[in-house]
C-alpha positions in Angstrom: 151.1 74.2 63.8 147.8 76.2 62.5 145.2 73.1 63.5 146.8 72.5 66.5 146.5 75.8 67.2 142.9 75.8 66.8 142.4 72.3 68.7 143.7 74.1 71.9 141.8 77.3 70.9 138.6 75.5 71.3 139.4 73.1 73.6 140.4 76.1 76.1 136.7 77.6 74.7 135.1 74.2 75.2 136.0 74.3 78.9 135.3 77.8 79.7 132.2 77.6 78.1 131.2 74.2 80.4 132.7 76.0 83.3 130.6 79.0 83.1 127.1 77.3 82.9 125.2 76.4 85.2 123.4 72.9 84.0 126.5 72.0 82.0 126.2 69.4 79.5 129.1 67.5 78.6 129.1 64.5 76.0 126.0 62.6 77.5 126.2 64.0 80.9 124.2 66.6 82.6 126.0 68.8 85.4 123.6 70.3 88.0 125.9 73.0 89.3 125.2 73.8 93.1 128.1 75.0 94.3 127.2 78.3 96.3 123.9 76.4 97.7 124.6 74.0 100.4 125.9 75.0 104.1 129.7 76.1 104.6 131.4 77.1 107.7 132.4 80.3 108.0 135.6 81.5 107.8 137.3 78.7 106.9 138.2 77.2 103.4 139.8 74.5 101.2 143.0 74.7 99.2 142.8 74.8 96.0 145.0 73.1 93.5 145.2 73.2 89.1 143.4 71.4 86.8 146.9 69.3 86.3 147.1 68.1 89.3 143.7 66.4 89.1 144.9 62.9 88.3 142.1 60.5 90.2 138.5 59.6 91.3 137.7 58.0 94.6 134.5 56.7 94.4 132.2 56.9 97.8 128.5 56.0 98.8 126.6 57.9 101.3 126.0 55.0 103.2 122.2 56.1 104.0 118.7 56.5 102.4 118.6 57.1 98.8 116.9 60.4 99.3 118.9 62.1 102.0 119.4 65.7 100.6 122.8 66.8 99.1 122.1 69.8 102.3 122.3 67.0 105.1 125.0 65.8 103.5 127.1 69.1 103.1 125.2 69.8 106.5 127.0 66.6 108.7 130.5 67.6 107.3 130.4 71.0 108.5 128.6 70.8 112.0 130.1 67.4 112.8 133.2 67.2 111.0 133.9 70.7 110.7 134.7 70.4 107.5 134.9 73.5 105.3 132.1 71.9 102.9 131.0 69.1 101.6 133.6 67.1 101.1 132.7 65.5 98.0 133.5 67.4 94.2 130.0 64.9 92.6 127.0 63.5 93.5 124.9 61.2 91.6 121.4 60.2 92.7 118.8 57.2 92.0 117.6 59.1 89.3 121.0 59.5 87.7 121.0 63.4 88.0 125.3 65.1 88.4 125.5 67.5 90.6 128.7 69.8 90.8 129.0 70.3 94.8 132.7 71.8 94.8 135.1 73.1 91.6 137.6 70.5 91.4 139.9 72.6 91.4 138.7 72.5 95.4 141.1 69.7 97.8 138.1 68.8 99.3 138.4 65.8 102.5 137.3 62.5 101.1 139.9 60.7 101.2 141.6 61.0 103.8 145.7 61.8 102.9 144.8 61.1 98.9 142.8 64.5 99.0 145.3 66.2 96.7 145.0 64.5 93.6 141.5 63.3 93.7 138.4 64.3 92.6 135.5 62.6 95.4 132.3 61.3 93.7 129.9 60.0 95.6 126.6 57.7 94.9 123.9 59.1 96.9 122.5 55.8 99.2 124.0 52.7 101.1 125.1 50.1 98.1 125.8 47.9 100.3 122.3 46.9 101.2 120.5 47.9 97.7 121.5 47.9 94.0 122.4 50.9 92.3 119.4 52.1 89.7 120.0 51.7 85.9 119.9 56.0 85.4 122.9 56.0 88.5 125.1 52.9 86.4 124.9 55.3 83.5 125.4 58.6 84.9 127.8 57.4 86.6 129.7 55.9 83.7 128.8 59.4 81.8 130.7 61.2 84.6 133.6 59.2 84.9 134.0 59.7 80.8 133.4 63.4 81.1 136.0 63.5 84.1 139.1 61.5 81.8 138.5 63.9 78.8 138.5 67.1 80.6 141.5 66.0 83.4 144.8 63.7 83.3 143.0 61.4 85.4 145.3 57.9 85.7 143.8 56.5 88.3 140.0 55.3 89.5 139.9 54.0 93.2 137.3 53.0 95.1 137.2 54.2 98.6 137.3 51.1 100.5 141.1 50.7 98.5 142.7 53.8 100.4 141.6 52.9 103.7 139.4 49.9 105.5 135.9 50.5 105.1 133.0 49.0 103.1 132.4 52.4 100.9 131.1 52.9 98.6 129.5 49.5 99.3 129.7 45.9 97.6 126.7 46.9 94.8 128.4 49.9 93.7 131.9 48.4 93.5 130.6 45.7 91.3 129.1 48.6 89.1 131.9 50.9 89.0 134.2 47.6 88.6 132.1 46.3 85.7 134.0 46.7 82.3 137.1 47.7 83.7 
């Protein structure tokens, strides 16, 4: 019982330490926290959920330029779609940088009718036309391992498995399904 309590206590302390750092290093993934720096819609907020309700990951791509700034994506979600903020929780760029844009407990809009249990991860670029870089592939695998270790993830989806769309693109689909 003492060993179990020590494990639980250290796991809670680890979660708290990771949550409080602006650039958290979790295993082999460095997460750059940009929450609070992207455009949001004034007076409107996303709903929230408990960490235990996070049971899935949905993979997306921006279908735009691989140099597309996260600010532009957030601005589009806020101004055009009229969402409270950016719809994704995490983004991965071609250099393999991982950005956290929403708290995992935020129920953001990224997979219509499937947002409550799922975390949205977007690959910046158009992966119907181009291939993800090796750094992006490594970061995607590391982020998925991190999320599986921290939350009760039971399902990993491609956006196209939830609706009729090419998202996350044929090249990202091949990368994300590689080794599964």
